C-alpha positions in Angstrom: 108.8 36.3 12.4 108.4 40.0 12.0 110.7 42.3 10.2 112.6 45.0 12.1 112.0 48.6 11.0 115.1 50.8 10.7 115.0 54.5 9.8 117.8 56.1 7.8 119.0 59.5 9.1 117.7 61.0 5.9 114.2 59.6 6.4 114.2 61.0 10.0 115.2 64.4 8.6 112.4 64.1 6.1 109.8 63.4 8.8 111.1 66.4 10.9 110.9 68.7 7.8 107.4 67.5 7.0 106.3 68.2 10.6 107.8 71.6 10.7 106.3 72.6 7.4 102.7 71.5 8.3 103.1 72.9 11.8 103.3 76.4 10.3 99.5 76.1 9.7 98.4 73.4 12.2 100.2 71.6 15.0 97.3 69.2 15.1 97.6 68.2 11.4 101.4 68.0 11.6 101.1 65.4 14.4 98.3 63.6 12.6 100.4 63.2 9.4 103.5 62.1 11.2 101.5 59.6 13.2 99.9 58.2 10.0 103.4 57.8 8.4 104.7 55.9 11.5 101.5 53.7 11.5 102.1 52.8 7.9 105.5 51.4 8.7 104.0 49.2 11.4 102.2 47.2 8.7 105.6 46.5 7.0 106.7 44.4 10.0 104.4 41.6 8.9 103.8 42.5 5.3 107.0 43.9 3.8 105.9 43.6 0.2 102.6 45.5 0.8 104.0 48.5 -1.0 104.5 48.8 -4.7 107.9 48.6 -6.4 109.2 52.1 -7.0 108.3 52.6 -10.7 111.4 54.8 -11.4 113.7 52.0 -10.2 111.9 48.8 -11.0 113.9 47.0 -8.3 111.9 44.3 -6.4 113.6 45.2 -3.0 112.9 49.0 -3.1 109.2 49.7 -2.6 107.0 52.5 -1.4 103.7 53.2 0.4 101.7 56.3 -0.3 100.6 58.2 2.8 98.6 61.3 2.0 100.7 63.0 -0.6 104.0 61.5 0.6 106.0 58.6 -0.8 107.4 56.5 2.0 110.2 54.6 0.3 111.8 51.6 1.9 114.2 48.7 1.1 113.4 45.1 2.0 116.4 43.4 3.4 116.9 40.1 5.4 114.4 40.5 8.2 114.8 44.2 8.1 112.9 47.1 6.5 115.1 50.2 5.9 113.1 53.4 5.6 115.0 55.3 2.9 113.0 58.5 2.5 109.7 60.2 3.0 109.2 62.7 0.2 106.4 64.7 -1.1 104.9 63.4 -4.4 105.9 66.6 -6.2 109.5 66.7 -4.9 112.4 65.9 -7.2 112.8 62.1 -7.0 116.3 61.9 -8.4 117.8 64.0 -5.6 116.6 61.6 -3.0 117.1 58.1 -4.4 120.3 58.5 -6.6 122.3 56.0 -4.5 119.7 53.3 -4.8 119.7 53.2 -8.6 123.0 51.3 -8.8 123.0 49.3 -5.5 
């Protein structure tokens, strides 16, 4: 049985911000990057542990996929994948993931 993908509001905002930023230079590449991110989540439906454990947390249920220079972070739950955030590799990690350190 496939896992269901659920996007957090913060992750949706991240995607919108990424698209807006890239679109300043190229609408084509903005669309391509966003599509690639969404395609990456499709693999998670069947293979939820395909991503690596987020090194800063070391928690088995919080993982990430690298898509271009973005970290697509997600939490594996019962038959559900919660997309937590999509952040640039150089962005401050602690600002985004603070709540998941203790949960």
